N, C-alpha and C positions, 0 to 999 in steps of 0.2 A: 213357465207354467201359464196356461191360459187363465184368464181372470176368474172364471167360475171354479176351476179346479183349485186355484190358489185360495180363493175365499173359503171353500169347503175345508181345505187343509188347515188353514189358519184357525178357523172356527173350531174344528175338531181337536186340534192340538191344544188350543186354549181351553176348551171344555175339559180335556183330560187333566190339565194342570189345575183347573178350578176344582175338580173333584178330589184330586190327590194332594195338592199343595196350593190351596187357595191364596195364600199370602204371596206366592210367586207368579200367579197367573197373569197379572197385568204386565209384569216385566217380561215374561215369556212372549206375550203377544207383541210387545214392542221389539223384542229381539228377533222374532220371526219376520217382522216387516223390514228391519234392517238387513237381515240375512237375504231376503228376497231381492232387495235393492242391490246388495253386493253381488248376488248370483247373476242377476240380469246384466250388470256391468261386466262381470267376468265372462259371461257367455258371449257378449258382443265382441270382446277382444280375444276370445279363445283362451282365456287364462285358466287352464286346467288345474294349475296348482291351487289357486284360490278356491275353485269349485271343490276340489278335494278336501281342502281345509274346512270349508263350510260344512261339507258332508260329515267329516269326522267330528266336528264340533257338535252337531245335532245328534249324531249317533251316540256320542258320549253323554249328552244330556238325557237322552231317552234311556240309555243303559243305567245311569245313576237313578233316574226316576223309578225304573223297574226294580232296581236293587232295594230302594227305600220303600216302594209300594208294589210288591209282587202281584197283588190283585189287579193292578192296572194293565197287566199283559193282555187280558181278555178284551178290555176296552180298546187298547191300541190295535189289537188284531181286527176288531170290528171296524175301526176307523180305516185301517189299511184295506180291508175287504170292500168297504164303501167307496174308497177312492180308486181302487183297482179291482173291480169285480171279476175280471177274467184272470187275475193273478199273473199278468204278463211280467210284472217286475217284482214278483213275490220272492221273498227270502224268509227263511224260518226265523221266528222269534224264539230264542231259547234263553234259559236262565239257569245258571249253575251256581251252587253255593256249597261251601264246606266250612267247617268250624274245627278249630284246634286250639290248643293252649298257647300257640305262638302265632303272632301276626306281624305283618309288616305294614307300616302306614307310610304312604307316599303323599307328601305335601309340597307343592311348589318345587318339584324336582329334588326334594330331599328324601332320603331313605331313613326312616326312623324305626329302629327295631323295638317292638313292644312285646314283652313276654308276660303272660299272666301267671301268677304263682298260686 
């Protein structure tokens, strides 16, 4: 990423967390910086596996943020539009939710069955 694009991305994502989960915003900013350093190093060596892992990690973070704060989707879309006005790398942001009396909770690789009665 060019420096200007990177700064706008970091600032926008940090603002998003400041508005939705302010107690985590500082940690997210630091994680973004660490991720950029890892991505630059992986890019220099052609390490596609690491780049894929970093992508999946942030995709998961954003997905969890949107699950916890559905109203943040519009702000995230605005940030993406600002960073990519032509939509060259646009993908749809969608969110699906369903509720039932049964749920599965996944934690640290464990499948724990949770049934509401």
